[in-house]
N, C-alpha and C positions, 0 to 999 in steps of 0.2 A: 492349581495343582489338582489333578483328578485322582480319586481313589480307585484303584483297580479291583479291590476285594469286594465281592458281593456276598451278602449274608441275608438270610431270611429273617423275618421278624422274631426277635428273641427278647426275653425278659430275664434280667439278672438280679439275683438276690445280693445282699451285702456280702461281699467276698473280696479279699485282696487280689486274688488271681484274676477274677472276672473283671474287676474294676481296672486292673492293669491292662487287660486285653482291650477294654473299651477305650482307654486313653491312647493305646498304640494305634487303634483304628482311626481315631480322630486326629492324631498328631503324628503323621508319617514324616519323620525327619531324615534327610539324606545326609547322614554324618558317617564318615569313614573313620572307624577306630583302628583300622589296620596300620594307617600311616601316622597315628597320633603317638608321638614319642614322649610327650610330657603331659601332665594333667592340665597345664596351662593351655596347650594347643587344643586339648579335648574340650575344655570349657569355651574356648574361643569358637570352635566349630559348632558347639551347641547354641551359642549366642547368635551366630550368623544364620544357622538353620531356623531358629525361632523367628528371627527378624524377617527372613524371606517368606516364612509361612504366614506370619500375621498380616503382612501387607506387601504388595508388589513394590519393586524399586521404582522411584519416581521417574517419569519420562523426561529426559533432559535434551533430547535431540532436536527439539523444535526451534531452537534459537539460531540454528545454522541452516540456511536454505540452499539447496543445490539446484540451480536453475536447470541443469541437464536432467535431473530427476523430475522436477516440477513440470517440465515441458514435455514429458513422455505421455502424450495423449494424441489420438488421431482427431484432427480437426475435420469435422464432417461439413463440407460445403456443397453437398449434393443438391441442395435447393437453390444454390447460388451458382450461376453459370459462368462467371468470369472472375479473373484476377486482375489486379491493376496492370495497365500497360506500362512496361518499362522501356524508356528510350534513352538515348545518350544525351548528355547535357549540351545546350546550345548557348554558351556564354558569349556575350558580345565582346567585352573588353577583358583583357587578361587580368588586370589588377582590380577589377570591380569589387571582388569579395575580400580584398586584403584590408588590413587596418594599419593606419600610421602609428608610429611609436608615440607612447605617452610617457611623460616623465613620472618617475616613481610609481609604476603600475602595481596594482594588486591583482592576484590571480583569481579568475572566476571559479575554478575548481575548489580553491581553498574556501571561498565564500559558501559554496554548496556544502562542503564538509562541515563548516561551522553551523549552518542552518539545520542540517539533518541531525546533528548531535544534540540540538536543544529544542526543536519544535515539539509542542505538546501533542499535535495530531499523530506524530510518529510514536511518541510515548504511549498515547492511547492505544494505537494499533498493536504495539508490542505487549502492552498489559493485557489486552484482549487475547492475544496469542498465548500468553502465559496461563490465562484462565482456561483456555481450550486444552492446553497440555495437561492441566490438572484433571480435566474432564475425561481424558483418555485413561488416566489412572483410576478414575471412578468406574469406568466401564470394565476395566481389567479386573477390578475387585470381584466381579462375578465368578471368576475362576477359583476364588479362595474361600475357605470356610467362613460361614456367617455364624457368629456367636451371639447369644442373647441370654439374659438371665434376669431374675428379680425375686421379690418376696411378696407373698400375698397372704391374706387372712382366709379363714374358713367362711362358709356361707353365713352371713350375719343374721339371716332369718331362721337359722336352725341352732342346734345345741352347742357345737364346739366353736364358739365365737373367739375364744382365746388362742386358737391354733394359728400358727404361721407355717407357711410352706416356702422353703428356699429352693429355687429351681435354676437349672442351667441347661440351655439347649444349644445344639450345634448342628449345622446343616452344611453338607458338602455336595455341590452339584457334580453328578457323574456324567450325564449326557443330556444335551438340550437341543440337538439337531442344528447347532450352529448359532443359536440366538445370542449368546454372549459374544461370540466371535464377530457376528455381524454388528453388534452394538459398538464393539471396539473399532471396527472398520468405519462406521458412521462418524465416530469422534475423530478418527484420523483423517477422514475426508474433510471434516470441518476444520481440522488443523491446517490442511492444505489451503482451504479458503482464507483462513486468517493470515497465513504466510503471503498469499497473493495480495491481500488487503494492505499488508505492510509494504509490499513492493509498489502498489498503487500510491500509497502515501509518500514513499520516497520519491517517486517520479513527479508527483504533484509539487512537493516542496522544491525539488531541484528545478522544475520548470519555473516556479514563482521567482526563485533567486536569479536564474539566468535571464528570464524575461525582464525583471526589474533592472538588472545591470545593463542589458541591451538598451532599454529605454532611457536609462541615465546617460549612457554614452550618446544616444540620439539627441537628447535635449541639451547636453553639454556642447555638442558640435553646432546644433541649430542656434543656441544662444550666442555662440561666437559669431555666427553669420549675422544674427540680428544686431549685434554690437557693431559689426563692420558696416551694416546697412545704415545705422545711425550716423556713423562717422562719415560715410560717403555722402549721404544727403546733407549732413552738416556742412561739408565743404562746398556743396552747391549753394546752400543757404548763404554762406559767407560771400561767395562770388556775387550772388544776386543782390546782397546788401550793398556791396561796394559799387556795383553797376547802377543801382537805384540812387545811391548818394551822389554818384557822378552824373546822374541824369541820362545815362546811356540807355537804361531800360525802365520799364514801368515800375511804379511803386507797389504794384500788386505782386510782383515777383517774390520779394522777401516774405510776404505774408503766405503766399502759396508754398514756398519752400519750408517755412516754419510749420505749416500744417502737415506737411509730409514728415518732418522730423518728429512731430508729436505722434503721428500714426506709427512710425517705426519704433518709438519708445513704448507705445502700447503693445506692439507685437513682441518686443523684448520681454515685457512683463508677463505676457501670456506664456511664452516659452519657459521663463524662469519658474512660473507657477507649476507647469507640468514637470519640470526637473525636480522641484522640491517635493512634489507628491510622490514621485517614484523613489526619491531618496528616503522619504519617511517610510514608504512601504518596505524598502530594503532594510532600514533601521529596525523595523519590527521583526523582520525575518532573522537578522543577524544579532540583534541585541546591543548594537553600539552605533554611534553617530558616524554616518558615511558621507556627510555633506562636503568634506574637504578631501575626499579620496578620489583619485583617478583610477579608473578601471581599464583593464586590457582584455579584449576578447581574444580567446585562444585562436591561434592561426590554423589549428587543425579542426576547428569547429565544422567546417564544410566536409572534411574527410570523415569525421566521426558520424555525420548525419547519414552517410551512404544514401544520398538522395535518390539515385537512379538504380538502386539495387532493390530486388523484391524483398519486402519485409519478411522476417521469420515470425509468422503469426503465432506459432505455439509458444513463443517466448515473450509475448506481449502481456503484461500483467492483467489488463482488463479481460482478455480472453482466458487467461489462466483462472481468474476468479470465476468467470462464467462457467467454465468447464468443471471446476470443482463443485459448483452448485449442481451440475448434472449428476456428478458422482454421489453427492449427498442424497439427492432425491431418489436415485436408483436404489441405493442401499436402504433408504427408509421404506421404499416399496417392498424390498425383499424382507425387511423386518416385519412389516404388516402381514405378509404371507406366513412368516415363521411363527407368528404369535399363536396360531392354532395348534402347533405341534406340542407334544407333551415334554415335560422336563422331569428327568429322573434324578432323584437326590438320595443320598444316604443321610439319615437323621439320627441323632443321638440326643438323649435327654437324661438328666440327673436331677433328682429331687430329694430334699431332706426335710422331714417334718420337724417343726420346733413346737414344743408345748402341746402336743396332740398326736393324732393318728395321721399317717400318710395315706391319703385317699387312694393312691395307686396300688398299695399292697395291704392296707388296713392294719399296719403295725404302728405301735406307739413309738413316736420319734423315729419312724422307719426311714431307711434309705432305699430309694428305688432308682434303677437305671435301665435304659433300653436302647437298642440300636435297630433301625428298620430301614428298608428300602421303600421309597415313596415315588410314585409317578403321578404327576398332576398336569391338568390341561384345562384351558378355558374352552368349553364346548360351545357356549352361546352367550353373547352379550347384547342381544337385541339388534344384531346386524352391524355392530360397531366395527368389527374387524374388517368386514367386506367394505364398509364405507371408508375406513382408513386406507385400505389398499387402493380403492378408487381415487381417493384424494391424492395419494402418493403418486399414482400414475399421471394425474393431471399436473402435479408439481414437477414431475420429471419432464413432461412435454413443455411446460413453461420454461424450465431451465434450459432445455435445448433451444427453444426460441430465443432465449437471452443470449446464448452463444452466437446465434446467427445475427442478432441485433448488434452485438459488440463487434462482430466481424465486419458488418456493413458500415458501422460507424468509422472503424479504422480505415476501411477501403475508401470511404467518402473523403475523410480528412486527408489521406495520402494524396488523392487526386487533386483536391482543392489546393493543398499546399504547393504541390509541384506546379500547378497552373499559375498560382500567384507568383511564385519565384520567377518563372520564365517571363511572365508579363512585366514584373517589376524590372527585370534585367533589360527588356526591350525599352521600357519607359526611361531607364537611366541613359541608354544610348541616345534617345531623342532629346532628353533634357540636357545632356552634355553638348549636343550640337546647338541647342537653343541658347545655352549660356555663351558659347563662342560667338554666335550671331549677335546676341544682345551686347556683348562686349565691343564688338566691331561697330555696332550701331551707336553705342555711347560715344566712341571716339569720334565718329562722324558728326554726331549732334553737338559735341563740344566745339568742334571747329566751326560748325554752322552757327552756334549760339554766339561765338565771338564775332562772327560777321553780321549777326542780327537777323539771320534768316530762320532761326529756330527760337522758340520760346523756352522759358525755364521749365514749363510743364513737360515739354518733350524730353528735356534733359533729366528731369525727376523721374519720368516714366521709364526711361532707359535704365537709370540707376536701380529703380525698384525691380525691373524685370531681371536684372543680373542677379540680385540677391534672392529673388523669388525662385529663380531656377536653381541656384545653389542650395537653397533650403529644400526644395523638392527632391533634388538629387540625394541629399543626406537622408531625407525621410524614406525614399525608395530603398536606399542601401540598408538602412536599419530595419525596414520592413522585411527584407530578405533574411537578415539575421534573426528577427523575431520568428519568421516562418521556419527557419532551420531549427531553432530551439523548440518550437512546437512539434516539428516533425520528429525530433529526437524523442520527445515524450510520447507521442502517439505510437511510434514503432517500437517502444520498449528499449531504446538504446541509451537511456539516461545513465545507467550504471557503468557502461563502457565509456561513454563520452566524458563523464565527470569523475572517473576513477573511484567508484564506490564499491567495487568488488573486492572481496577478501580483506575487508577492514571491519572492525567492530563499530556498529552504529547503535548506541544505547543498548549494547549487549546482543544485538542482532547482526548476523553476518550473511552476506550474499556470496555464494560461490558460483562462478560462471559455468 
């Protein structure tokens, strides 16, 4: 609240009328008595006016972030000459990205919602956000009167040692060339930074959950293939045993088959270990045992990724965070320049002598009050202001470089992920053909083994090749899912893909 009345330096003696004028000058209340119908409404207006005068209303808008507002900035890519090349998808098989039905499935999106509501890193980000909201109120306090007071004794080295002086001082800023306003803007820019950090934390947790579920699905399917491999080699071992006992084949055949069974069992153990590790990771994220849960990957995961659409770079949290850093650095540079400008205040003081003379008017137990206009400025601090401005300029340049770094990181990951997905799809086509070929080879080897023209080693190798191809196909398929999940995080589409918009997340809400 700015006081518009300007008065020259005055000194007021003890007087009811003068004191009343002093209080009116320091406490300008906007209370309308015209519409007050009862004394109750009058006192209510007085209470509200005093409350607004003493302190600003707390800022409470930081817990809802509007992406359309947060992304209102111009991304300067003048130093970077190219955008990612967008091409149409070249999928080999139509059903390569689909997922078969799983009994009693649990939804990936619900798992993400569970994790974001309980993860401490999101709690930490939101708590830091709350702290920054309070910092905005601290900066806004510069618009309001500053009151101070106390009691002091006389000069202990002189005569009137028993005197006490009760004092009350008030200062109201009239004009400061925008220093308080710029301080508020700095804190609001820092609030934008903290909001972007919450979005980054949300994306990170969402990725961790989705990636863990994808890998659980991967190793569940690979474990089934490993079990089928043990069963297939076990059947060959039984045949080799029977033929060896009948004297049709060498006694070394059962031993060779048993060795392959043991290798398959070792492979199963490796895959189960990987499965349990990801289950434990997901258990940590969700807070409950997931070892007996079957997960279903959403069928619209590919559609939500928008793999071959150009990313909206202004809505990517890492770039939002970097851009907010530029705004903070720019405003801090402005603040360093403004620090040399004067500040004009109206100051009022009131002092009451106890047990002695008031040194301001030399009266026994005297009351003294004054109101004055004061202009103050920092003229010279050993070059500190100029150095602060220079440091702020370098900080702004560093922040702009960080924006370019974040942009290039996103650009690089987008290209790498697209390349990986296309290559994995081609690999799946080749592996599918290889599996068909090895299955045909196995059938031929079985016939030739019965005729004695093939050894059990040939039969075991064919069986191994079939399951190896099946395992590689599943690995490539889930590599594509993992890449899609990563692409969703990198391009800032986690909130759309996992339905995190317009819901309360530990008191924080994202509006698209």
